[in-house]
N, C-alpha and C positions, 0 to 999 in steps of 0.2 A: 602432353602439351595442350593447354586450353586455348580455344579459339578466341580471338580478340574482336570485340564489337567495333566496327568501323563506322556504322551509321546508327547512332542511338535513336534518332528521330524515327527512322523506318522501323526499327525493332519495337519501339514503344507503340507505334501505330498498329503493327502486326499483333501485338499482345492484346490490344483493345479489340481488334477485329476478331480474334479467336474468342474472346470473352463474349462479344456480341453474337457471334455465330452459335455459341453453346448456350447462352443464357436468355436470348430474346427470340421471339418468333420472326421468321422472315416475312410471312404473310398472315393475314387473318381472314377467316371464312365466316360470313354472317348470312343469315337467311334474308335480311333486307338492310336498308341503309340506316335504320334507327335502332337496331338491336346489336348488342355487343356479340362479336363472334369469338370463335376459338382460334388459338394461334396454330400456325403450321411451322415447324422447325426446319431449318436449312438442311439438317441431316436427313430428314424424311423425304426431301425433294431431290437430293443429289444422287439418289440411287439410280443406276443406269447410265444414260449418256452424259449426265452432268457431273460425273465424278472428275472429269478433266479440270474442273474449277480448282481442285487441289494443286494442280501443277503450277499455275502462276503464283499461288500463295506460297508454295514451297520455294520457287525461284526467288521471290521477294525475301523470304527468310534467309536464304543463302546470301543474297545481296547485302544484307545487313552486317555480314561478317567478311565480305569480300573487299578487295581494294577499290576505293572510290574513284574510278576514272570516269571520263565523259561517256565512254561506251557502256559502263555499268549503269550510269544514270539513265541513258536511253533505254536500256533493257528494263529498268524499273518502271519507266513510264509506260512501256509496252505491256508489261505484266499488269500494272494497275488498270490500264485501259481494257485489257482482256477480262479482268475481274469485273469491272463495271458493266461491260457488255454482257458477260455471262450471267451475272445476277439479274440484270434487267430482262434478258431472254428467258431465264428460268421463271421469273415472276409472270411474264406475259404468257408463257406456255401453260403454266399452272392455272392462271385465271381463265384461259380458253377452255381448259379441260374441266374445270369445276363450276363455271358460271351458269351453265345450263342454257346458253343461247341468249340472243339480244332481248327477248321478252321476259326473261327470268328476273325475279327480284333478288336473287342471290348476289351478294357483293363480296368480291375478293379484293382486299385492300393491302397496301404495303404495311408491314408491321414495323415495330421499333428496330428489329434487327436489320431490316433492309436499309432504313434511313441511316442507321449508324454505320453499317458497312459501306454504304454509298459515300457518306461524308468522309470516312477515314480513308477510303481509296482515293477520293479527290485530294485529300491532304497529302497522301503519299505521292501522287502524280505531280502535284504542285511543288512539293519539296524537291523531287528529282529534277523537274524542269528548271527550278531556280539554281540548282547545283550545276546543271548542264550548260546553261547559257546565262549571260548577264544582260543580254539585249532585251529591252522591254517589248519591242515588236515580236521578237522571237518567242518570248514567253507567252504572249497572247496567242500567237499562231499555234504553238504546241498545245496550249490549253484547249483551243477550239478543236484540234484534232482528237484530243482525249474524249470529248463529248460528242464527236461526230457520229460514231456508231450508235450511241443511245438515241440521238436525234433521228437517225435513219430508221431505227426500230419504231420510234413514235410516229414518224410520217408514214411508214409502210403499213401501219395498222396492226402491228404485232402486240400492241398494248391496249387494244380497244376494249377488251373484256374486263379490264381492271376497273374498280369502282370509281376512281377519280376521272377516268375517261368517260364513263357513263354519265357522271355528273356534268361533264363538259358537253356531251351530246344533248342532254336534256335542257341545257341552258346555253346553247351556242350563241344565240342572238344577245342574250343578257351579258354573257362573258365578253363578246366583242364590243358592245356598248360600254361596258365597265372599263375595258382597257383604253378605249378612246377617251373617255371622260378622265381617267387617271392621268393620261398623258397631257390632256388639256390643262388640268390643274397644275401639273408640274411645270409645264412650259410657261404658262401665264405667271406663275410664281417667280420663275427665274427671270423673266423679262422685267417684271416690276421691281424685283430685288436688285437687279443690276442697275436699273434706271435710278433707284434711290440710293443703293449702297455705295456706288462709286463716287457720286458727289459728296456723300457724307464722309467717306474715307478720305477724300481729298481735303475737305474742310478740316477734318481732325488732324491731318498731316500738316497743314499750313498754319493752323491756329491751335496751339496747345490747350488753350482755355476751353475750346470746343471739345477736344479729346477728353479732358478731365471731367467735363459735365455729361458727355454723351455715353461713354463706355459703361459707367456704372448703371445707367438706365437700361442699356441693352443687356447687360449682365443679369439684371433683375428679371427682365422678360424671359431670358433663357431658363430661369429657375421655375417659371410657372408651368405646371403640367399642361400638356397640350389640350386635353379634354376640358380642363378648367378655362383655358383661354378661349377655346371655341364657344363655351357656354357664356362667358362674359361678354362676347360680342353680339349675342343674339338680341338682347333687349335694346341697346343703343341703335343697332342697325334697323331693327323693326320700327323703332320710334322715328328714325329718319325717313324710312320708306312711307310711313303714315303721314308725316309732316310734309314731305315733298313727293307728291305722286309721280313726278317725272323720274325720280330715282327708282321707284318701284317699277315703272315702265321699262327701265333699262336693266332690270334684273337684280337690283339691290333689295335685299330682304334679310330678315334675321337668320334664316337658314339657307342652305344651298352653297353655291360656289363662292359667293361674295365673302362671307365670314371666313370660309376656309382659306381663300387666297390671302386675305388680310392677315390672318393669324400666321400663316406660313411665311409671309413676307416679314413679319415682325421677328420670327425666329431666324430668318436668313440675314438680317441686317448686321448682326454682330460678326459672324465669320467673314462676310464680305468686307465690312469696314476695316476689320483687323488685318485681313490679308492685303488690302489696299495700302494701309499704313506700313505694314511690314515690308511689302514689295518696294515702296518708294524709299524707305529708310535704308535698304540694303544697296541702293545705287551709290557707287563711290562718289564722294564729293569732288574728287579730282576730275572725273568725267564731266560733271555738271559745270565746273569752273572752266574746263576746256571748251565746252559748248558755248558758254557765255563769251569766252575769249574769241570765238570765231564769229561773233556778232549775232548770234541767234537770240531771238526774243524769249520771254518767259514761256509763252505757249509753245513756241517752236522747240524749246528745250524739253518741255514735257512730252510733246507728241513724238519727237524724233529720238530722244535719248531716254528719259525717265520711264515713259510708258512701255517701250519694248523691253527694257531691262527688268521692269517690275511685273511684266505680264505672267511669267511662270508662277510667281508667288500668288498673284491675284487669281489665276486659274486654279491653283490648289485650294484656295478658299471657296471658289465657285464649285469645285468638285464636292467639297464637304456640304455645301448648301444644297446641291442637286440630290445627293444621296439622302440627305436629311428630308428633303421635300418628298422624295419617292416614298419613304417610310411613313412620314406623318400624314400623308394624304389618306392612308388607310383609316386613321382615326377620324378624319374629316367626314367619313361616311355616316357617322352618328348624328351629324347635323344636316343630313340630306344633301351632301355634296356629291354623292355617288362615287364611282370608281370601284376599284377592286375590293376596297374595304366593305362594300355592300355585300359581296359574296362571303367575306370572312365572318361578318356579324350575323348574317343569315344562317350560316352553317353552325355558328355557336349557339344561336337560339334554338335551332332544330336538333342539335346534338349530332349533326352529320360532319364527321371529321374530314371526309374527303372533299366536301364542299368548302370547308375552311382552307384546305390545302390548295384547292383550285384558285382561291384568291391570293394565298400567301406565296406560292411558288412563282407566279409571274412577277410579283413585287420583288422577290429576291433576285430573280434573273435580271430584271430591269435595273436594280441597284448595282449589280455586278457589272452589267454592260456600261452603265453611265460612269461608274468608278474607273473601269479599265479604259474607257475612251478618253476621259480627262487625263488619266495618268500617261497615256500614250502621247497626247498632245503636249503635256508639260515636259515629258522626257525629250521629245523632238525639239522643242524650243530651247531647252537647256543644252542639248547637244549642239544645236546651231550656234548658240551664244558662246559655247566653249571653243568651237572651231574658229569663230570670228575673233575671239580674244587671243587665240594662239597665232592667228595670222597677223594681228596687230602687234603682238609682242615680237614676232619674227621680223616684221618690218621695222620696228623701233631698233631692234638689235642690229639689223643691217645698216640702218642710218647711222647708228653710233660707230660702227666699225668703219664706215666710209669717212665719217668725220674725224676719226682718230688716225687715219692713214696719212703719212707725211706727203706734202705736195712735192711733185717732181719738178726740177728746174726745166725751163723751156730749152 
């Protein structure tokens, strides 16, 4: 009797993990940061006390054929977490043993096998969490628990001898300043985008002629490559700064934050305007008519009825805008805007992959945090609206039943 696969997703991920473990190096050992090193396979590092890493992998393999219950999904999450933690501990221990001390030029870096195994384990844990609970806050909480051991290893200094951590130590002040500048650009972009995008979306909703003329223009802007748009803004902004010195005194120039924010705002207007229109269009017309029937003015209807009901859809568009801004701000470093993109391009120019990762990884983490935060807010608002709608329907049903009851004679 052949065993039946009950979780094809998990089995596929495990097969890719096996291929990564056998075909790609877990770590690379190089004499310095600019020279290509030789790979170190996972099999060569698991001899001795790290053989236990085979146990969670074997349990996950069995889980792909077992009955898919909630308890089984929790076990899969635990096994994926153990694998993540074990692989990270193995990398940190190996780096400490081979690096030769803090003053050595030897660089131990994560290899392609590590990144692939790490990503596949994350996918396995995320899939198991999604199967175990449908609650958005619950999923975020369990995802945080999965990465908590790795974060503790990082904070505890167990990974300090890895090449990426040495790059961080050498550029601690530069890294902190880059993170702050990156956040400044993103926050300013979102503030300006909301200030402009919301009125544009309202105008497009109220006046169809505005919508027909505006959206094609915003669509064309979306097709322009980001680097090209940044470059197109250099000449006109430089000319404005030259013509009006007070603009230059306030930071307006052809390079720097000003063209970066302008370009990012231009990219942000389309998703914000479309989400505003989509959110207002999905408000039931009967609700609006009832609000007018209660004597509310147009602005009161918008503020008390339309805006709250359209808010989840608008926030979904803002989520797309925020994640897009986090990513595109990296490219803005090419025109002197700063941010984490400066580390990325500096690493590319010098051929230092770990310096590139030092800029890329925080961007990925920031994008995931922003995306998860907006999703949590949207889910909470939608759940609140659903409960409110249920209460209203129950009240209407109760009113109908009371009205249908025959009146008793006195």
